[in-house]
C-alpha positions as CSV (number, residue, x, y, z in Angstrom):
1,M,0.0,0.0,0.0
2,E,2.8,2.4,0.9
3,T,4.6,1.5,-2.3
4,E,1.5,2.3,-4.4
5,Y,1.1,5.6,-2.5
6,K,4.7,6.6,-3.2
7,T,4.3,5.7,-6.8
8,V,1.2,7.9,-7.1
9,I,3.0,10.8,-5.4
10,A,6.0,10.4,-7.7
11,T,3.8,10.3,-10.8
12,Q,2.0,13.4,-9.7
13,L,5.2,15.2,-8.9
14,E,6.7,14.2,-12.3
15,A,3.6,15.5,-14.0
16,E,3.7,18.7,-12.1
17,I,7.4,19.2,-12.9
18,T,6.6,18.6,-16.6
19,R,3.8,21.1,-16.4
20,L,6.0,23.7,-14.8
21,R,8.7,23.2,-17.3
22,L,6.2,23.6,-20.1
23,E,4.9,26.8,-18.5
24,Q,8.4,28.0,-18.2
25,T,9.1,27.2,-21.8
26,K,5.9,29.1,-22.8
27,L,6.8,32.1,-20.8
28,Q,10.4,32.2,-22.1
29,T,9.2,31.8,-25.7
30,L,6.7,34.6,-25.3
31,L,9.4,36.8,-23.6
32,D,11.9,36.1,-26.4
33,V,9.3,36.8,-29.1
34,S,8.2,40.0,-27.3
35,R,11.8,41.3,-27.0
36,A,12.6,40.4,-30.6
37,L,9.5,42.2,-31.9
38,N,10.6,45.3,-30.2
39,I,13.6,45.6,-32.4
40,A,11.9,44.3,-35.6
41,R,12.5,46.8,-38.5
42,T,10.6,45.2,-41.4
43,P,7.5,43.0,-41.9
44,D,9.9,40.2,-42.9
45,D,11.5,40.5,-39.4
46,V,8.1,40.1,-37.8
47,L,7.0,37.1,-39.8
48,K,10.3,35.2,-39.3
49,L,10.1,35.8,-35.6
50,I,6.5,34.7,-35.2
51,I,6.8,31.5,-37.3
52,Q,9.9,30.0,-35.7
53,T,7.9,27.6,-33.5
54,A,5.6,26.6,-36.4
55,V,8.6,26.0,-38.7
56,A,10.1,23.7,-36.1
57,S,6.8,21.7,-36.1
58,G,6.7,21.3,-39.9
59,A,5.0,24.4,-41.3
60,T,5.7,24.9,-44.9
61,G,4.3,28.4,-45.7
62,A,3.4,31.7,-44.0
63,Y,2.3,35.2,-44.9
64,L,1.8,38.6,-43.4
65,L,-0.7,41.0,-44.8
66,Y,-1.7,44.6,-44.2
67,I,-5.4,45.3,-44.3
68,D,-6.8,48.5,-45.7
69,L,-10.2,49.7,-44.5
70,N,-13.0,51.4,-46.4
71,P,-14.5,54.8,-45.2
72,S,-16.8,52.8,-42.9
73,G,-13.9,51.1,-41.2
74,E,-14.5,47.7,-42.8
75,P,-11.7,45.6,-44.4
76,E,-11.6,46.3,-48.1
77,W,-8.1,45.4,-49.4
78,A,-5.3,43.1,-48.2
79,E,-1.7,43.5,-49.3
80,I,1.0,40.9,-48.8
81,V,4.0,42.5,-47.2
82,A,6.0,39.4,-46.2
83,S,5.9,35.7,-47.1
84,W,7.8,32.5,-46.5
85,V,7.8,29.0,-48.0
86,R,10.0,26.1,-47.0
87,D,10.3,24.9,-50.6
88,E,11.5,27.8,-52.7
89,D,10.5,25.9,-55.9
90,F,6.9,26.2,-54.7
91,G,7.1,30.0,-54.8
92,A,5.4,32.5,-52.5
93,M,3.1,35.4,-53.3
94,P,5.3,38.4,-53.7
95,P,5.2,41.4,-51.4
96,G,3.1,44.2,-52.9
97,F,0.4,41.7,-54.2
98,R,-3.0,43.3,-53.4
99,I,-6.3,41.5,-52.9
100,Q,-9.8,42.9,-53.0
101,L,-11.4,41.1,-50.1
102,A,-15.0,41.4,-51.2
103,D,-14.5,38.9,-54.0
104,F,-11.7,36.8,-52.5
105,P,-12.7,33.2,-51.5
106,F,-10.5,33.3,-48.3
107,N,-12.4,36.4,-47.1
108,R,-14.7,34.6,-44.7
109,L,-12.0,32.5,-43.3
110,W,-9.5,35.3,-42.8
111,L,-12.0,37.7,-41.3
112,A,-14.2,35.3,-39.3
113,N,-12.9,36.3,-35.9
114,P,-11.1,39.6,-35.4
115,N,-10.5,38.8,-31.7
116,E,-9.0,35.3,-31.5
117,T,-6.5,33.2,-33.4
118,Q,-8.1,30.3,-35.4
119,F,-6.5,26.9,-35.1
120,I,-7.6,24.5,-37.9
121,P,-5.8,21.1,-37.3
122,D,-7.5,19.4,-40.3
123,V,-8.8,21.3,-43.3
124,A,-10.8,18.3,-44.4
125,Q,-12.8,18.2,-41.1
126,A,-13.1,21.9,-40.3
127,E,-16.7,23.1,-40.2
128,M,-15.7,26.7,-40.7
129,I,-14.3,25.8,-44.2
130,D,-16.9,25.4,-46.8
131,D,-16.8,23.0,-49.8
132,N,-15.7,25.7,-52.1
133,L,-12.7,26.8,-50.1
134,R,-11.6,23.3,-48.9
135,P,-10.3,22.1,-52.3
136,M,-8.5,25.4,-52.9
137,L,-6.6,25.0,-49.6
138,V,-5.7,21.4,-50.4
139,G,-4.6,22.5,-53.9
140,F,-2.2,25.0,-52.2
141,G,-0.8,22.1,-50.2
142,T,-2.4,23.2,-46.9
143,Q,-4.0,20.6,-44.7
144,A,-3.7,22.5,-41.4
145,L,-3.8,26.2,-40.8
146,I,-3.5,29.0,-38.2
147,V,-5.1,32.4,-38.9
148,V,-3.9,35.2,-36.7
149,P,-5.9,38.4,-36.7
150,L,-4.0,41.6,-36.0
151,T,-6.3,44.3,-34.6
152,Q,-5.9,47.4,-32.5
153,G,-9.0,48.6,-30.5
154,G,-11.3,46.5,-32.7
155,R,-9.8,48.0,-35.9
156,W,-8.1,45.6,-38.4
157,V,-4.4,46.3,-38.9
158,G,-3.2,43.1,-40.6
159,L,-3.4,39.3,-40.8
160,M,-1.0,36.4,-40.5
161,G,-1.5,32.9,-41.8
162,I,0.6,29.7,-41.3
163,G,0.1,26.4,-43.1
164,W,1.1,22.7,-42.7
165,P,1.1,20.1,-45.5
166,E,-0.6,17.5,-43.3
167,P,-3.2,17.5,-40.5
168,H,-1.4,18.9,-37.5
169,S,-2.1,18.5,-33.7
170,F,-1.2,21.9,-32.2
171,S,1.0,21.6,-29.2
172,D,0.4,23.5,-25.9
173,L,3.3,25.8,-26.8
174,E,1.9,26.6,-30.2
175,V,-1.5,27.3,-28.8
176,A,-0.1,29.6,-26.1
177,L,2.2,31.4,-28.5
178,Y,-0.3,32.1,-31.3
179,Q,-3.0,33.1,-28.9
180,A,-0.7,35.7,-27.6
181,V,0.6,36.9,-31.0
182,P,-2.3,39.3,-31.8
183,A,-1.5,41.4,-28.7
184,L,2.2,41.2,-29.2
185,A,2.4,41.8,-32.9
186,A,-0.5,44.1,-33.8
187,P,1.1,47.3,-32.4
188,V,4.4,46.4,-34.0
189,V,2.9,45.8,-37.4
190,E,0.9,49.1,-37.1
191,N,4.0,51.1,-36.2
192,L,5.9,49.5,-39.1
193,R,3.1,50.5,-41.4
194,V,3.0,54.1,-40.1
195,V,6.8,54.4,-40.7
196,A,6.5,52.9,-44.2
197,N,3.7,55.3,-45.1
198,Q,5.8,58.2,-43.8
199,E,8.8,57.1,-45.7
200,H,6.7,56.8,-48.8
201,V,5.4,60.3,-48.4
202,I,8.9,61.6,-47.8
203,E,10.2,59.8,-51.0
204,Q,7.2,61.1,-53.0
205,R,7.8,64.7,-51.8
206,T,11.5,64.4,-52.3
207,A,10.9,63.3,-55.9
208,E,8.4,66.1,-56.4
209,M,10.9,68.6,-55.0
210,R,13.6,67.2,-57.2
211,E,11.3,67.5,-60.3
212,T,10.4,71.1,-59.3
213,R,14.1,72.0,-58.8
214,N,15.0,70.5,-62.2
215,M,12.2,72.4,-63.9
216,L,13.2,75.6,-62.2
217,Q,16.9,75.1,-63.1
218,T,15.8,74.5,-66.7
219,V,13.9,77.8,-66.7
220,L,16.8,79.6,-65.2
221,D,19.2,78.1,-67.7
222,T,16.9,79.2,-70.6
223,I,16.3,82.8,-69.8
224,P,18.9,85.4,-71.1
225,V,19.5,86.8,-67.7
226,R,22.3,86.0,-65.2
227,V,20.9,84.7,-61.9
228,F,22.7,83.8,-58.7
229,W,21.9,83.4,-55.0
230,K,24.1,83.4,-51.9
231,D,23.9,82.6,-48.2
232,T,24.4,85.0,-45.3
233,E,28.2,84.7,-45.7
234,S,28.0,85.6,-49.3
235,R,28.9,82.1,-50.4
236,F,27.2,81.0,-53.7
237,L,24.3,78.6,-53.1
238,G,23.5,78.3,-56.8
239,C,23.2,80.1,-60.1
240,N,22.0,79.6,-63.7
241,R,24.2,78.3,-66.5
242,L,24.7,81.7,-68.1
243,F,26.2,83.2,-64.9
244,A,28.3,80.1,-64.4
245,Q,29.8,80.4,-67.9
246,D,30.6,84.1,-67.3
247,M,32.5,83.1,-64.2
248,G,34.5,80.6,-66.2
249,C,32.8,77.5,-64.8
250,T,31.4,74.5,-66.8
251,S,28.3,74.1,-64.6
252,P,26.4,75.9,-61.8
253,D,27.5,73.3,-59.3
254,E,31.1,74.4,-59.6
255,L,30.2,77.7,-57.9
256,I,28.4,76.2,-54.9
257,G,30.3,77.0,-51.7
258,K,32.6,79.5,-53.3
259,S,32.6,83.3,-52.7
260,D,33.5,86.4,-54.6
261,Y,37.1,86.1,-53.3
262,D,37.5,83.1,-55.5
263,F,36.7,85.2,-58.6
264,A,37.7,88.8,-58.0
265,S,40.4,90.8,-56.3
266,A,40.1,91.3,-52.5
267,D,38.9,94.9,-52.7
268,R,36.2,94.1,-55.3
269,A,35.1,91.0,-53.4
270,E,34.8,93.0,-50.2
271,S,32.6,95.6,-52.1
272,Y,30.3,92.8,-53.3
273,R,30.0,91.4,-49.8
274,A,29.2,94.9,-48.5
275,D,26.4,95.2,-51.0
276,D,25.1,91.8,-50.0
277,Q,25.2,92.7,-46.3
278,A,23.4,95.9,-46.9
279,V,20.6,94.1,-48.6
280,R,20.4,91.5,-45.8
281,E,20.4,94.0,-43.0
282,T,18.0,96.6,-44.4
283,R,15.9,94.0,-46.2
284,Q,15.7,96.5,-49.0
285,A,16.4,95.6,-52.6
286,R,19.2,97.3,-54.5
287,L,18.0,97.7,-58.1
288,N,19.7,98.5,-61.4
289,I,23.3,98.5,-60.1
290,E,25.6,99.1,-63.1
291,E,28.5,96.7,-62.8
292,Q,31.4,95.7,-65.1
293,L,32.0,92.0,-65.2
294,T,35.3,90.4,-66.3
295,R,34.6,87.0,-67.8
296,G,36.7,83.9,-67.8
297,D,38.0,84.6,-71.3
298,G,39.3,88.0,-70.4
299,S,36.5,90.0,-72.1
300,T,34.3,92.4,-70.1
301,L,30.8,93.6,-70.3
302,W,28.5,96.0,-68.3
303,L,25.6,94.4,-66.4
304,R,22.6,96.0,-64.8
305,T,22.3,94.0,-61.6
306,S,19.5,93.9,-58.9
307,K,19.8,92.2,-55.5
308,V,16.9,91.3,-53.1
309,P,16.9,89.6,-49.7
310,L,16.0,86.0,-49.4
311,L,13.6,85.3,-46.5
312,D,12.6,82.0,-45.0
313,R,9.0,81.1,-43.8
314,A,9.7,82.7,-40.5
315,G,10.7,85.9,-42.1
316,Q,14.4,85.5,-41.3
317,C,16.9,86.7,-44.0
318,I,18.9,83.7,-45.2
319,G,20.8,85.3,-48.1
320,T,20.6,87.3,-51.2
321,L,19.2,86.8,-54.7
322,G,20.8,88.6,-57.6
323,A,19.9,88.9,-61.3
324,G,21.5,90.9,-64.1
325,D,21.3,91.5,-67.8
326,R,23.4,93.5,-70.2
327,S,23.2,97.2,-69.6
328,A,21.4,99.1,-72.3
329,E,24.0,101.9,-71.9
330,A,26.7,99.4,-73.1
331,G,25.0,99.2,-76.5
332,A,22.5,96.8,-78.0
333,G,25.1,94.2,-78.6
334,G,26.7,94.5,-75.2
335,T,29.9,96.4,-75.8
336,V,33.0,94.4,-75.0
337,Y,35.7,96.4,-73.2
338,P,39.4,95.7,-73.3
339,H,40.6,93.5,-70.5
340,H,43.0,95.3,-68.1
341,P,46.4,93.5,-68.1
342,H,46.6,93.7,-64.3
343,H,44.0,90.9,-64.1
344,G,44.7,87.4,-65.3
345,S,42.2,85.5,-67.4
346,H,41.0,83.5,-64.3
347,H,39.9,86.6,-62.4
348,R,36.4,88.0,-62.9
349,H,35.7,91.4,-61.4
350,A,33.1,94.1,-61.6
351,A,33.2,97.9,-61.0
352,H,30.2,99.9,-60.1
353,R,29.6,102.6,-62.8
354,R,29.5,105.9,-61.2
355,D,27.9,108.4,-63.6
């Protein structure tokens, strides 16, 4: 009798130890997944983390989708953002593939329960799978399935599915993990989607700004007027092609970051900087300044130049904008004056005309 009693106690203790070890494994797995999700940077990261336990038990395919809602807040579109297959020859639906849910046969299965993970151990016996959907799943090589809804506050964010090629008896660890996944993964997936949307907007706006800048540069390079703009230190921020050519440069980019000291004698450069500073400090335009410009080939011409302050959205002066064309007083053809021998062919200078 005593021996039987000890055997019963030993059996119970062993069962309890096994249970405690399983609970410890569950907790550790959930903790590891939770920590890893916190540093996930892409949908692929999320999917690979979530399916590790399923892969170990024989899963052969998985996918993660974003769900788009209609104006009423109902799921309307699904987009595959990550997928995995064990056999690469089988092929996976590529990221970016979009599905209109209203006419999609998996719609009822995917969206049947937004609050709980669905475990389908045997597709052939599952009551929730109708006779139309069952052969499709079997055709995809799926005999067992997990559908993980990803919702935030009752609002659909995404969906995750994992499939097995044979009927599968889900372990306690799998049940515990995939019941917890919606709470663990939904906020991460939503954050990734927000970041992706922001990056898309930034890329789109950057492309639009680049297109606008290119169009503006084309206009500036086409007009028969010399245009330039400088920062608060009188360094060139940009110019059009005509001005760059006059300064002896092959493109406007060559002037960026340079100053008048790179193209004129010190006294003339200082005079230009004084003009720029006066425009910035007074925020008053200086119009129709007669200047003599010495070009890269040694020839000179008179320009009528105007300068205005550049202001940012806050009204702060951030530089000067200048534009000039050939002076009418120099003749219709733009009279060319002899180049003074004191200045080398690489020095451009201008002198204010004082009439």
